[in-house]
PQR file of N, CA, C, O and H, with PARSE charges and radii, in Angstrom:
ATOM      1  N   MET A   1      36.409  68.755  52.729 -0.4000 1.5000
ATOM      2  CA  MET A   1      35.399  67.879  52.060 -0.0000 2.0000
ATOM      3  C   MET A   1      35.508  66.522  52.547  0.5500 1.7000
ATOM      4  O   MET A   1      36.484  65.878  52.163 -0.5500 1.4000
ATOM      5  N   ARG A   2      34.650  65.960  53.349 -0.4000 1.5000
ATOM      6  CA  ARG A   2      34.860  64.281  53.938 -0.0000 2.0000
ATOM      7  C   ARG A   2      34.042  63.632  52.644  0.5500 1.7000
ATOM      8  O   ARG A   2      33.058  64.144  52.109 -0.5500 1.4000
ATOM      9  H   ARG A   2      33.857  66.484  53.660  0.4000 1.0000
ATOM     10  N   LYS A   3      34.571  62.599  52.333 -0.4000 1.5000
ATOM     11  CA  LYS A   3      34.169  61.296  51.412 -0.0000 2.0000
ATOM     12  C   LYS A   3      33.044  60.169  52.183  0.5500 1.7000
ATOM     13  O   LYS A   3      33.219  59.472  53.182 -0.5500 1.4000
ATOM     14  H   LYS A   3      35.370  62.183  52.767  0.4000 1.0000
ATOM     15  N   TRP A   4      31.954  60.292  51.370 -0.4000 1.5000
ATOM     16  CA  TRP A   4      30.899  59.236  51.621 -0.0000 2.0000
ATOM     17  C   TRP A   4      30.728  58.251  50.958  0.5500 1.7000
ATOM     18  O   TRP A   4      30.683  58.473  49.748 -0.5500 1.4000
ATOM     19  H   TRP A   4      31.812  60.858  50.558  0.4000 1.0000
ATOM     20  N   GLU A   5      30.587  56.995  51.336 -0.4000 1.5000
ATOM     21  CA  GLU A   5      30.042  56.179  50.332 -0.0000 2.0000
ATOM     22  C   GLU A   5      28.765  55.365  50.524  0.5500 1.7000
ATOM     23  O   GLU A   5      28.520  54.601  51.457 -0.5500 1.4000
ATOM     24  H   GLU A   5      30.624  56.815  52.319  0.4000 1.0000
ATOM     25  N   ILE A   6      28.021  55.652  49.510 -0.4000 1.5000
ATOM     26  CA  ILE A   6      26.716  55.093  49.532 -0.0000 2.0000
ATOM     27  C   ILE A   6      26.685  53.660  49.177  0.5500 1.7000
ATOM     28  O   ILE A   6      27.385  53.400  48.198 -0.5500 1.4000
ATOM     29  H   ILE A   6      28.220  56.273  48.752  0.4000 1.0000
ATOM     30  N   THR A   7      26.142  52.783  49.641 -0.4000 1.5000
ATOM     31  CA  THR A   7      25.735  51.713  49.344 -0.0000 2.0000
ATOM     32  C   THR A   7      24.434  51.515  48.952  0.5500 1.7000
ATOM     33  O   THR A   7      23.516  51.813  49.717 -0.5500 1.4000
ATOM     34  H   THR A   7      25.574  52.994  50.437  0.4000 1.0000
ATOM     35  N   PHE A   8      24.200  50.984  47.702 -0.4000 1.5000
ATOM     36  CA  PHE A   8      22.420  50.477  47.283 -0.0000 2.0000
ATOM     37  C   PHE A   8      22.711  49.280  46.394  0.5500 1.7000
ATOM     38  O   PHE A   8      23.710  49.074  45.705 -0.5500 1.4000
ATOM     39  H   PHE A   8      24.946  50.742  47.081  0.4000 1.0000
ATOM     40  N   LEU A   9      21.624  48.534  46.558 -0.4000 1.5000
ATOM     41  CA  LEU A   9      21.289  47.529  45.611 -0.0000 2.0000
ATOM     42  C   LEU A   9      20.536  48.161  44.191  0.5500 1.7000
ATOM     43  O   LEU A   9      19.529  48.867  44.155 -0.5500 1.4000
ATOM     44  H   LEU A   9      20.813  48.701  47.119  0.4000 1.0000
ATOM     45  N   ASP A  10      21.252  47.736  43.194 -0.4000 1.5000
ATOM     46  CA  ASP A  10      20.524  48.265  41.959 -0.0000 2.0000
ATOM     47  C   ASP A  10      19.326  47.369  41.518  0.5500 1.7000
ATOM     48  O   ASP A  10      18.919  46.508  42.297 -0.5500 1.4000
ATOM     49  H   ASP A  10      22.071  47.162  43.223  0.4000 1.0000
ATOM     50  N   HIS A  11      18.773  47.532  40.349 -0.4000 1.5000
ATOM     51  CA  HIS A  11      17.235  46.838  40.252 -0.0000 2.0000
ATOM     52  C   HIS A  11      17.656  45.532  39.631  0.5500 1.7000
ATOM     53  O   HIS A  11      16.842  45.050  38.844 -0.5500 1.4000
ATOM     54  H   HIS A  11      19.104  48.231  39.715  0.4000 1.0000
ATOM     55  N   LYS A  12      18.752  44.882  39.832 -0.4000 1.5000
ATOM     56  CA  LYS A  12      19.156  43.339  39.730 -0.0000 2.0000
ATOM     57  C   LYS A  12      19.660  42.726  40.931  0.5500 1.7000
ATOM     58  O   LYS A  12      20.193  41.618  40.993 -0.5500 1.4000
ATOM     59  H   LYS A  12      19.414  45.273  40.471  0.4000 1.0000
ATOM     60  N   GLY A  13      19.397  43.739  42.137 -0.4000 1.5000
ATOM     61  CA  GLY A  13      19.967  42.802  43.376 -0.0000 2.0000
ATOM     62  C   GLY A  13      21.151  43.172  43.475  0.5500 1.7000
ATOM     63  O   GLY A  13      21.509  43.002  44.640 -0.5500 1.4000
ATOM     64  H   GLY A  13      18.963  44.638  42.087  0.4000 1.0000
ATOM     65  N   ILE A  14      21.974  43.607  42.836 -0.4000 1.5000
ATOM     66  CA  ILE A  14      23.525  43.418  42.896 -0.0000 2.0000
ATOM     67  C   ILE A  14      23.747  44.664  43.721  0.5500 1.7000
ATOM     68  O   ILE A  14      23.147  45.663  43.325 -0.5500 1.4000
ATOM     69  H   ILE A  14      21.682  43.745  41.890  0.4000 1.0000
ATOM     70  N   ILE A  15      24.622  44.801  44.970 -0.4000 1.5000
ATOM     71  CA  ILE A  15      25.374  45.522  45.483 -0.0000 2.0000
ATOM     72  C   ILE A  15      26.177  46.540  44.870  0.5500 1.7000
ATOM     73  O   ILE A  15      27.332  46.143  44.717 -0.5500 1.4000
ATOM     74  H   ILE A  15      25.109  43.990  45.291  0.4000 1.0000
ATOM     75  N   ASP A  16      25.986  47.689  44.472 -0.4000 1.5000
ATOM     76  CA  ASP A  16      26.811  48.977  44.226 -0.0000 2.0000
ATOM     77  C   ASP A  16      27.174  49.746  45.235  0.5500 1.7000
ATOM     78  O   ASP A  16      26.714  49.727  46.377 -0.5500 1.4000
ATOM     79  H   ASP A  16      25.048  48.011  44.597  0.4000 1.0000
ATOM     80  N   ARG A  17      28.116  50.515  44.745 -0.4000 1.5000
ATOM     81  CA  ARG A  17      28.379  51.752  45.692 -0.0000 2.0000
ATOM     82  C   ARG A  17      28.957  53.098  44.855  0.5500 1.7000
ATOM     83  O   ARG A  17      29.631  53.159  43.827 -0.5500 1.4000
ATOM     84  H   ARG A  17      28.490  50.530  43.818  0.4000 1.0000
ATOM     85  N   LEU A  18      28.554  53.870  45.497 -0.4000 1.5000
ATOM     86  CA  LEU A  18      28.698  55.507  44.981 -0.0000 2.0000
ATOM     87  C   LEU A  18      29.843  56.598  46.059  0.5500 1.7000
ATOM     88  O   LEU A  18      29.815  56.589  47.290 -0.5500 1.4000
ATOM     89  H   LEU A  18      28.006  53.820  46.332  0.4000 1.0000
ATOM     90  N   GLU A  19      30.443  57.154  45.509 -0.4000 1.5000
ATOM     91  CA  GLU A  19      31.396  58.095  46.743 -0.0000 2.0000
ATOM     92  C   GLU A  19      30.511  59.339  46.500  0.5500 1.7000
ATOM     93  O   GLU A  19      30.011  59.610  45.408 -0.5500 1.4000
ATOM     94  H   GLU A  19      30.466  57.161  44.509  0.4000 1.0000
ATOM     95  N   LEU A  20      30.353  60.144  47.749 -0.4000 1.5000
ATOM     96  CA  LEU A  20      29.815  61.336  47.459 -0.0000 2.0000
ATOM     97  C   LEU A  20      30.703  62.238  48.482  0.5500 1.7000
ATOM     98  O   LEU A  20      30.761  61.878  49.658 -0.5500 1.4000
ATOM     99  H   LEU A  20      30.760  59.924  48.636  0.4000 1.0000
ATOM    100  N   ALA A  21      31.362  63.349  48.075 -0.4000 1.5000
ATOM    101  CA  ALA A  21      31.958  64.423  48.637 -0.0000 2.0000
ATOM    102  C   ALA A  21      30.772  65.346  49.193  0.5500 1.7000
ATOM    103  O   ALA A  21      29.874  65.824  48.499 -0.5500 1.4000
ATOM    104  H   ALA A  21      31.315  63.642  47.120  0.4000 1.0000
ATOM    105  N   SER A  22      30.936  65.507  50.567 -0.4000 1.5000
ATOM    106  CA  SER A  22      30.103  66.413  51.548 -0.0000 2.0000
ATOM    107  C   SER A  22      30.362  66.707  52.495  0.5500 1.7000
ATOM    108  O   SER A  22      30.586  65.773  53.265 -0.5500 1.4000
ATOM    109  H   SER A  22      31.665  65.119  51.131  0.4000 1.0000
ATOM    110  N   ASP A  23      30.485  67.953  52.993 -0.4000 1.5000
ATOM    111  CA  ASP A  23      30.795  68.567  54.640 -0.0000 2.0000
ATOM    112  C   ASP A  23      30.085  67.826  55.878  0.5500 1.7000
ATOM    113  O   ASP A  23      30.401  67.837  57.068 -0.5500 1.4000
ATOM    114  H   ASP A  23      30.303  68.712  52.367  0.4000 1.0000
ATOM    115  N   ASN A  24      29.195  67.281  55.325 -0.4000 1.5000
ATOM    116  CA  ASN A  24      28.201  66.441  56.457 -0.0000 2.0000
ATOM    117  C   ASN A  24      27.449  65.086  55.621  0.5500 1.7000
ATOM    118  O   ASN A  24      27.210  64.975  54.419 -0.5500 1.4000
ATOM    119  H   ASN A  24      28.938  67.272  54.358  0.4000 1.0000
ATOM    120  N   GLN A  25      27.248  64.355  56.481 -0.4000 1.5000
ATOM    121  CA  GLN A  25      26.690  63.020  56.013 -0.0000 2.0000
ATOM    122  C   GLN A  25      25.577  63.062  55.407  0.5500 1.7000
ATOM    123  O   GLN A  25      24.649  63.495  56.091 -0.5500 1.4000
ATOM    124  H   GLN A  25      27.443  64.446  57.458  0.4000 1.0000
ATOM    125  N   PRO A  26      25.248  62.646  53.952 -0.5600 1.5000
ATOM    126  CA  PRO A  26      24.301  62.778  52.980  0.2800 2.0000
ATOM    127  C   PRO A  26      23.048  62.438  53.962  0.5500 1.7000
ATOM    128  O   PRO A  26      23.077  61.648  54.906 -0.5500 1.4000
ATOM    129  N   THR A  27      21.867  63.269  53.491 -0.4000 1.5000
ATOM    130  CA  THR A  27      20.496  62.273  53.911 -0.0000 2.0000
ATOM    131  C   THR A  27      20.163  61.311  53.006  0.5500 1.7000
ATOM    132  O   THR A  27      20.874  61.177  52.011 -0.5500 1.4000
ATOM    133  H   THR A  27      21.844  63.910  52.724  0.4000 1.0000
ATOM    134  N   THR A  28      18.952  60.430  53.217 -0.4000 1.5000
ATOM    135  CA  THR A  28      18.971  59.415  52.275 -0.0000 2.0000
ATOM    136  C   THR A  28      18.206  59.784  51.012  0.5500 1.7000
ATOM    137  O   THR A  28      18.003  59.007  50.079 -0.5500 1.4000
ATOM    138  H   THR A  28      18.374  60.538  54.026  0.4000 1.0000
ATOM    139  N   GLU A  29      17.731  61.273  51.087 -0.4000 1.5000
ATOM    140  CA  GLU A  29      17.053  61.845  49.985 -0.0000 2.0000
ATOM    141  C   GLU A  29      18.435  62.406  49.155  0.5500 1.7000
ATOM    142  O   GLU A  29      18.353  62.202  47.944 -0.5500 1.4000
ATOM    143  H   GLU A  29      17.896  61.905  51.845  0.4000 1.0000
ATOM    144  N   GLU A  30      19.590  63.025  49.562 -0.4000 1.5000
ATOM    145  CA  GLU A  30      20.687  63.598  48.885 -0.0000 2.0000
ATOM    146  C   GLU A  30      21.004  62.338  48.344  0.5500 1.7000
ATOM    147  O   GLU A  30      21.213  62.269  47.132 -0.5500 1.4000
ATOM    148  H   GLU A  30      19.657  63.191  50.546  0.4000 1.0000
ATOM    149  N   ALA A  31      21.086  61.159  49.167 -0.4000 1.5000
ATOM    150  CA  ALA A  31      21.919  60.017  48.704 -0.0000 2.0000
ATOM    151  C   ALA A  31      21.035  59.411  47.420  0.5500 1.7000
ATOM    152  O   ALA A  31      21.545  58.965  46.392 -0.5500 1.4000
ATOM    153  H   ALA A  31      20.917  61.215  50.151  0.4000 1.0000
ATOM    154  N   ALA A  32      19.822  59.478  47.652 -0.4000 1.5000
ATOM    155  CA  ALA A  32      19.211  58.845  46.462 -0.0000 2.0000
ATOM    156  C   ALA A  32      19.055  59.848  45.213  0.5500 1.7000
ATOM    157  O   ALA A  32      18.660  59.277  44.197 -0.5500 1.4000
ATOM    158  H   ALA A  32      19.407  59.841  48.487  0.4000 1.0000
ATOM    159  N   VAL A  33      19.236  60.933  45.114 -0.4000 1.5000
ATOM    160  CA  VAL A  33      19.612  61.833  43.990 -0.0000 2.0000
ATOM    161  C   VAL A  33      20.776  61.615  43.328  0.5500 1.7000
ATOM    162  O   VAL A  33      20.863  61.668  42.101 -0.5500 1.4000
ATOM    163  H   VAL A  33      19.557  61.396  45.940  0.4000 1.0000
ATOM    164  N   ALA A  34      22.031  61.277  44.353 -0.4000 1.5000
ATOM    165  CA  ALA A  34      22.823  61.237  43.587 -0.0000 2.0000
ATOM    166  C   ALA A  34      23.128  59.832  42.947  0.5500 1.7000
ATOM    167  O   ALA A  34      24.146  59.749  42.261 -0.5500 1.4000
ATOM    168  H   ALA A  34      21.960  61.234  45.350  0.4000 1.0000
ATOM    169  N   VAL A  35      22.406  58.821  43.096 -0.4000 1.5000
ATOM    170  CA  VAL A  35      22.258  57.611  42.883 -0.0000 2.0000
ATOM    171  C   VAL A  35      21.464  57.326  41.429  0.5500 1.7000
ATOM    172  O   VAL A  35      21.669  56.666  40.410 -0.5500 1.4000
ATOM    173  H   VAL A  35      21.578  58.889  43.654  0.4000 1.0000
ATOM    174  N   ARG A  36      20.310  58.335  42.017 -0.4000 1.5000
ATOM    175  CA  ARG A  36      19.438  58.367  40.666 -0.0000 2.0000
ATOM    176  C   ARG A  36      20.402  59.170  39.397  0.5500 1.7000
ATOM    177  O   ARG A  36      20.106  58.800  38.261 -0.5500 1.4000
ATOM    178  H   ARG A  36      20.144  58.872  42.844  0.4000 1.0000
ATOM    179  N   THR A  37      21.230  59.953  39.473 -0.4000 1.5000
ATOM    180  CA  THR A  37      22.143  60.667  38.723 -0.0000 2.0000
ATOM    181  C   THR A  37      22.859  59.672  37.995  0.5500 1.7000
ATOM    182  O   THR A  37      22.704  59.522  36.783 -0.5500 1.4000
ATOM    183  H   THR A  37      21.471  60.253  40.395  0.4000 1.0000
ATOM    184  N   LYS A  38      23.740  58.896  38.776 -0.4000 1.5000
ATOM    185  CA  LYS A  38      24.440  58.212  38.273 -0.0000 2.0000
ATOM    186  C   LYS A  38      23.622  56.657  37.608  0.5500 1.7000
ATOM    187  O   LYS A  38      24.235  55.980  36.781 -0.5500 1.4000
ATOM    188  H   LYS A  38      23.866  59.017  39.761  0.4000 1.0000
ATOM    189  N   LEU A  39      22.606  56.356  37.956 -0.4000 1.5000
ATOM    190  CA  LEU A  39      21.984  55.422  36.861 -0.0000 2.0000
ATOM    191  C   LEU A  39      21.015  55.646  35.747  0.5500 1.7000
ATOM    192  O   LEU A  39      20.907  54.916  34.762 -0.5500 1.4000
ATOM    193  H   LEU A  39      22.109  56.906  38.628  0.4000 1.0000
ATOM    194  N   PHE A  40      20.171  56.955  36.046 -0.4000 1.5000
ATOM    195  CA  PHE A  40      19.504  57.596  35.387 -0.0000 2.0000
ATOM    196  C   PHE A  40      19.634  58.677  35.159  0.5500 1.7000
ATOM    197  O   PHE A  40      18.768  59.442  35.585 -0.5500 1.4000
ATOM    198  H   PHE A  40      20.259  57.548  36.846  0.4000 1.0000
ATOM    199  N   PRO A  41      20.899  59.283  34.300 -0.5600 1.5000
ATOM    200  CA  PRO A  41      21.169  60.431  34.035  0.2800 2.0000
ATOM    201  C   PRO A  41      20.037  61.326  33.238  0.5500 1.7000
ATOM    202  O   PRO A  41      19.841  62.486  33.601 -0.5500 1.4000
ATOM    203  N   VAL A  42      19.440  60.865  32.353 -0.4000 1.5000
ATOM    204  CA  VAL A  42      18.547  61.774  31.964 -0.0000 2.0000
ATOM    205  C   VAL A  42      17.380  62.324  32.601  0.5500 1.7000
ATOM    206  O   VAL A  42      16.834  63.365  32.237 -0.5500 1.4000
ATOM    207  H   VAL A  42      19.599  59.923  32.058  0.4000 1.0000
ATOM    208  N   THR A  43      16.960  61.500  33.694 -0.4000 1.5000
ATOM    209  CA  THR A  43      15.975  62.057  34.640 -0.0000 2.0000
ATOM    210  C   THR A  43      16.505  62.983  36.120  0.5500 1.7000
ATOM    211  O   THR A  43      15.775  63.542  36.939 -0.5500 1.4000
ATOM    212  H   THR A  43      17.404  60.654  33.990  0.4000 1.0000
ATOM    213  N   ALA A  44      18.241  62.889  36.099 -0.4000 1.5000
ATOM    214  CA  ALA A  44      18.544  63.433  37.026 -0.0000 2.0000
ATOM    215  C   ALA A  44      18.468  65.222  37.505  0.5500 1.7000
ATOM    216  O   ALA A  44      18.960  65.677  38.538 -0.5500 1.4000
ATOM    217  H   ALA A  44      18.833  62.435  35.434  0.4000 1.0000
ATOM    218  N   LYS A  45      17.755  65.981  36.497 -0.4000 1.5000
ATOM    219  CA  LYS A  45      17.285  67.307  36.921 -0.0000 2.0000
ATOM    220  C   LYS A  45      15.675  66.901  36.921  0.5500 1.7000
ATOM    221  O   LYS A  45      15.037  67.903  36.598 -0.5500 1.4000
ATOM    222  H   LYS A  45      17.355  65.612  35.658  0.4000 1.0000
ATOM    223  N   ALA A  46      15.100  66.155  37.088 -0.4000 1.5000
ATOM    224  CA  ALA A  46      13.635  66.148  36.930 -0.0000 2.0000
ATOM    225  C   ALA A  46      13.220  66.585  38.539  0.5500 1.7000
ATOM    226  O   ALA A  46      14.037  66.189  39.370 -0.5500 1.4000
ATOM    227  H   ALA A  46      15.617  65.340  37.350  0.4000 1.0000
ATOM    228  N   ASP A  47      12.412  67.115  38.911 -0.4000 1.5000
ATOM    229  CA  ASP A  47      11.996  67.431  40.292 -0.0000 2.0000
ATOM    230  C   ASP A  47      10.523  66.745  40.262  0.5500 1.7000
ATOM    231  O   ASP A  47       9.486  67.039  39.669 -0.5500 1.4000
ATOM    232  H   ASP A  47      11.748  67.437  38.236  0.4000 1.0000
ATOM    233  N   LEU A  48      10.883  65.697  41.167 -0.4000 1.5000
ATOM    234  CA  LEU A  48       9.764  64.585  41.398 -0.0000 2.0000
ATOM    235  C   LEU A  48       8.508  65.078  42.132  0.5500 1.7000
ATOM    236  O   LEU A  48       7.368  64.627  42.022 -0.5500 1.4000
ATOM    237  H   LEU A  48      11.726  65.458  41.650  0.4000 1.0000
ATOM    238  N   ASN A  49       8.900  66.004  42.837 -0.4000 1.5000
ATOM    239  CA  ASN A  49       7.569  66.551  43.410 -0.0000 2.0000
ATOM    240  C   ASN A  49       6.883  67.568  42.541  0.5500 1.7000
ATOM    241  O   ASN A  49       6.120  68.374  43.074 -0.5500 1.4000
ATOM    242  H   ASN A  49       9.827  66.370  42.927  0.4000 1.0000
ATOM    243  N   ASP A  50       7.090  67.592  41.279 -0.4000 1.5000
ATOM    244  CA  ASP A  50       5.963  68.421  40.446 -0.0000 2.0000
ATOM    245  C   ASP A  50       5.101  67.583  39.899  0.5500 1.7000
ATOM    246  O   ASP A  50       4.347  67.940  38.994 -0.5500 1.4000
ATOM    247  H   ASP A  50       7.710  66.937  40.847  0.4000 1.0000
ATOM    248  N   PHE A  51       5.123  66.185  40.465 -0.4000 1.5000
ATOM    249  CA  PHE A  51       3.984  65.074  39.853 -0.0000 2.0000
ATOM    250  C   PHE A  51       2.981  65.093  41.095  0.5500 1.7000
ATOM    251  O   PHE A  51       3.330  65.577  42.172 -0.5500 1.4000
ATOM    252  H   PHE A  51       5.736  65.895  41.200  0.4000 1.0000
ATOM    253  N   GLU A  52       1.493  64.446  40.853 -0.4000 1.5000
ATOM    254  CA  GLU A  52       0.621  64.631  41.818 -0.0000 2.0000
ATOM    255  C   GLU A  52       1.175  63.526  42.869  0.5500 1.7000
ATOM    256  O   GLU A  52       1.998  62.667  42.550 -0.5500 1.4000
ATOM    257  H   GLU A  52       1.209  64.053  39.979  0.4000 1.0000
ATOM    258  N   GLY A  53       0.643  63.656  44.102 -0.4000 1.5000
ATOM    259  CA  GLY A  53       1.017  62.836  45.287 -0.0000 2.0000
ATOM    260  C   GLY A  53       2.507  63.378  45.765  0.5500 1.7000
ATOM    261  O   GLY A  53       3.449  62.586  45.738 -0.5500 1.4000
ATOM    262  H   GLY A  53      -0.024  64.353  44.362  0.4000 1.0000
ATOM    263  N   ARG A  54       2.668  64.510  46.128 -0.4000 1.5000
ATOM    264  CA  ARG A  54       3.771  65.027  46.870 -0.0000 2.0000
ATOM    265  C   ARG A  54       4.200  64.166  47.902  0.5500 1.7000
ATOM    266  O   ARG A  54       3.370  63.623  48.631 -0.5500 1.4000
ATOM    267  H   ARG A  54       1.902  65.153  46.150  0.4000 1.0000
ATOM    268  N   VAL A  55       5.448  63.981  48.043 -0.4000 1.5000
ATOM    269  CA  VAL A  55       6.021  62.835  49.435 -0.0000 2.0000
ATOM    270  C   VAL A  55       7.157  63.678  49.969  0.5500 1.7000
ATOM    271  O   VAL A  55       7.417  64.674  49.296 -0.5500 1.4000
ATOM    272  H   VAL A  55       6.122  64.423  47.452  0.4000 1.0000
ATOM    273  N   GLU A  56       7.842  63.477  50.994 -0.4000 1.5000
ATOM    274  CA  GLU A  56       8.733  64.393  51.613 -0.0000 2.0000
ATOM    275  C   GLU A  56      10.291  63.664  50.831  0.5500 1.7000
ATOM    276  O   GLU A  56      11.125  64.404  50.309 -0.5500 1.4000
ATOM    277  H   GLU A  56       7.631  62.667  51.541  0.4000 1.0000
ATOM    278  N   ALA A  57      10.419  62.495  50.867 -0.4000 1.5000
ATOM    279  CA  ALA A  57      11.729  62.136  50.027 -0.0000 2.0000
ATOM    280  C   ALA A  57      11.094  61.491  48.577  0.5500 1.7000
ATOM    281  O   ALA A  57      10.645  60.346  48.628 -0.5500 1.4000
ATOM    282  H   ALA A  57       9.742  61.894  51.291  0.4000 1.0000
ATOM    283  N   PRO A  58      11.068  62.116  47.496 -0.5600 1.5000
ATOM    284  CA  PRO A  58      10.481  61.725  46.394  0.2800 2.0000
ATOM    285  C   PRO A  58      11.689  60.962  45.543  0.5500 1.7000
ATOM    286  O   PRO A  58      11.287  60.081  44.783 -0.5500 1.4000
ATOM    287  N   ALA A  59      12.790  61.143  45.573 -0.4000 1.5000
ATOM    288  CA  ALA A  59      14.228  60.350  44.609 -0.0000 2.0000
ATOM    289  C   ALA A  59      13.889  59.025  45.394  0.5500 1.7000
ATOM    290  O   ALA A  59      13.458  58.070  44.748 -0.5500 1.4000
ATOM    291  H   ALA A  59      13.117  61.858  46.191  0.4000 1.0000
ATOM    292  N   VAL A  60      14.088  58.907  46.949 -0.4000 1.5000
ATOM    293  CA  VAL A  60      14.079  57.723  47.474 -0.0000 2.0000
ATOM    294  C   VAL A  60      12.896  56.752  47.101  0.5500 1.7000
ATOM    295  O   VAL A  60      12.974  55.561  46.803 -0.5500 1.4000
ATOM    296  H   VAL A  60      14.438  59.683  47.473  0.4000 1.0000
ATOM    297  N   LYS A  61      11.761  57.571  47.193 -0.4000 1.5000
ATOM    298  CA  LYS A  61      10.529  56.606  46.863 -0.0000 2.0000
ATOM    299  C   LYS A  61      10.589  56.258  45.189  0.5500 1.7000
ATOM    300  O   LYS A  61      10.426  55.057  44.976 -0.5500 1.4000
ATOM    301  H   LYS A  61      11.698  58.539  47.435  0.4000 1.0000
ATOM    302  N   TRP A  62      10.770  56.995  44.103 -0.4000 1.5000
ATOM    303  CA  TRP A  62      10.746  56.870  42.701 -0.0000 2.0000
ATOM    304  C   TRP A  62      11.889  55.620  42.671  0.5500 1.7000
ATOM    305  O   TRP A  62      11.543  54.627  42.030 -0.5500 1.4000
ATOM    306  H   TRP A  62      10.902  57.970  44.276  0.4000 1.0000
ATOM    307  N   LEU A  63      12.983  55.593  43.197 -0.4000 1.5000
ATOM    308  CA  LEU A  63      13.862  54.672  42.912 -0.0000 2.0000
ATOM    309  C   LEU A  63      13.530  53.340  43.310  0.5500 1.7000
ATOM    310  O   LEU A  63      13.592  52.385  42.536 -0.5500 1.4000
ATOM    311  H   LEU A  63      13.264  56.399  43.718  0.4000 1.0000
ATOM    312  N   GLU A  64      13.148  53.255  44.612 -0.4000 1.5000
ATOM    313  CA  GLU A  64      12.467  52.366  45.361 -0.0000 2.0000
ATOM    314  C   GLU A  64      11.388  51.548  44.373  0.5500 1.7000
ATOM    315  O   GLU A  64      11.751  50.476  43.888 -0.5500 1.4000
ATOM    316  H   GLU A  64      13.097  54.031  45.241  0.4000 1.0000
ATOM    317  N   GLU A  65       9.968  52.112  44.067 -0.4000 1.5000
ATOM    318  CA  GLU A  65       8.957  52.046  43.466 -0.0000 2.0000
ATOM    319  C   GLU A  65       9.218  51.806  41.877  0.5500 1.7000
ATOM    320  O   GLU A  65       8.897  50.774  41.287 -0.5500 1.4000
ATOM    321  H   GLU A  65       9.673  52.983  44.461  0.4000 1.0000
ATOM    322  N   GLN A  66       9.836  52.897  41.301 -0.4000 1.5000
ATOM    323  CA  GLN A  66       9.740  52.644  39.959 -0.0000 2.0000
ATOM    324  C   GLN A  66      11.192  51.838  39.343  0.5500 1.7000
ATOM    325  O   GLN A  66      11.377  51.527  38.166 -0.5500 1.4000
ATOM    326  H   GLN A  66      10.098  53.735  41.780  0.4000 1.0000
ATOM    327  N   ASN A  67      11.991  51.643  40.317 -0.4000 1.5000
ATOM    328  CA  ASN A  67      13.207  50.898  39.678 -0.0000 2.0000
ATOM    329  C   ASN A  67      13.799  49.686  40.407  0.5500 1.7000
ATOM    330  O   ASN A  67      14.515  48.821  39.904 -0.5500 1.4000
ATOM    331  H   ASN A  67      11.841  51.896  41.273  0.4000 1.0000
ATOM    332  N   GLY A  68      13.335  49.778  41.811 -0.4000 1.5000
ATOM    333  CA  GLY A  68      13.946  48.417  42.379 -0.0000 2.0000
ATOM    334  C   GLY A  68      15.302  48.778  43.064  0.5500 1.7000
ATOM    335  O   GLY A  68      16.097  47.877  43.332 -0.5500 1.4000
ATOM    336  H   GLY A  68      12.753  50.481  42.220  0.4000 1.0000
ATOM    337  N   VAL A  69      15.597  50.176  43.371 -0.4000 1.5000
ATOM    338  CA  VAL A  69      16.668  50.328  43.775 -0.0000 2.0000
ATOM    339  C   VAL A  69      16.498  50.883  45.344  0.5500 1.7000
ATOM    340  O   VAL A  69      15.687  51.719  45.742 -0.5500 1.4000
ATOM    341  H   VAL A  69      14.952  50.908  43.153  0.4000 1.0000
ATOM    342  N   ARG A  70      17.520  50.156  46.119 -0.4000 1.5000
ATOM    343  CA  ARG A  70      17.111  50.363  47.420 -0.0000 2.0000
ATOM    344  C   ARG A  70      18.202  50.740  48.014  0.5500 1.7000
ATOM    345  O   ARG A  70      19.083  49.882  48.052 -0.5500 1.4000
ATOM    346  H   ARG A  70      18.178  49.476  45.796  0.4000 1.0000
ATOM    347  N   ILE A  71      18.525  52.155  48.685 -0.4000 1.5000
ATOM    348  CA  ILE A  71      19.812  52.392  49.341 -0.0000 2.0000
ATOM    349  C   ILE A  71      20.005  51.826  50.628  0.5500 1.7000
ATOM    350  O   ILE A  71      19.149  52.169  51.444 -0.5500 1.4000
ATOM    351  H   ILE A  71      17.809  52.852  48.654  0.4000 1.0000
ATOM    352  N   THR A  72      21.016  50.942  51.103 -0.4000 1.5000
ATOM    353  CA  THR A  72      21.263  50.413  52.197 -0.0000 2.0000
ATOM    354  C   THR A  72      22.100  50.711  53.050  0.5500 1.7000
ATOM    355  O   THR A  72      22.119  50.051  54.090 -0.5500 1.4000
ATOM    356  H   THR A  72      21.711  50.663  50.441  0.4000 1.0000
ATOM    357  N   ASP A  73      23.121  51.892  52.838 -0.4000 1.5000
ATOM    358  CA  ASP A  73      24.003  52.363  53.865 -0.0000 2.0000
ATOM    359  C   ASP A  73      24.569  53.899  53.363  0.5500 1.7000
ATOM    360  O   ASP A  73      24.411  54.365  52.235 -0.5500 1.4000
ATOM    361  H   ASP A  73      23.106  52.428  51.994  0.4000 1.0000
ATOM    362  N   ILE A  74      25.082  54.379  54.197 -0.4000 1.5000
ATOM    363  CA  ILE A  74      25.427  55.673  53.829 -0.0000 2.0000
ATOM    364  C   ILE A  74      26.760  55.558  55.124  0.5500 1.7000
ATOM    365  O   ILE A  74      26.568  55.258  56.302 -0.5500 1.4000
ATOM    366  H   ILE A  74      25.211  54.001  55.114  0.4000 1.0000
ATOM    367  N   ASN A  75      27.947  55.856  54.547 -0.4000 1.5000
ATOM    368  CA  ASN A  75      29.011  55.540  55.779 -0.0000 2.0000
ATOM    369  C   ASN A  75      30.465  56.396  55.418  0.5500 1.7000
ATOM    370  O   ASN A  75      30.886  56.431  54.261 -0.5500 1.4000
ATOM    371  H   ASN A  75      28.102  56.099  53.590  0.4000 1.0000
ATOM    372  N   GLU A  76      31.012  56.922  56.291 -0.4000 1.5000
ATOM    373  CA  GLU A  76      32.116  57.836  55.905 -0.0000 2.0000
ATOM    374  C   GLU A  76      33.408  57.049  55.560  0.5500 1.7000
ATOM    375  O   GLU A  76      33.866  56.102  56.199 -0.5500 1.4000
ATOM    376  H   GLU A  76      30.670  56.893  57.231  0.4000 1.0000
ATOM    377  N   LYS A  77      33.932  57.635  54.392 -0.4000 1.5000
ATOM    378  CA  LYS A  77      35.245  56.722  53.882 -0.0000 2.0000
ATOM    379  C   LYS A  77      36.375  57.360  54.583  0.5500 1.7000
ATOM    380  O   LYS A  77      36.514  58.564  54.800 -0.5500 1.4000
ATOM    381  H   LYS A  77      33.560  58.405  53.873  0.4000 1.0000
ATOM    382  N   PRO A  78      37.315  56.208  54.969 -0.5600 1.5000
ATOM    383  CA  PRO A  78      38.167  56.284  55.898  0.2800 2.0000
ATOM    384  C   PRO A  78      39.403  57.341  55.037  0.5500 1.7000
ATOM    385  O   PRO A  78      40.440  57.672  55.612 -0.5500 1.4000
TER
END
């Protein structure tokens, strides 16, 4: 398994990082789900597409619109 570093801005605008193990580079949506699990563990299992207005990347949209969290980069760790 390769290790990936997800870089994101939290709701205060502070740069934070999260490590994720995966064989392939995570998509932005997969990274958003991992960040959501770290920052908001209570909502980690919520299926955000159960709500009105289905979107292709619900975790990304939810993090940005509801919490001001934005994923800025996904890089493989050496």
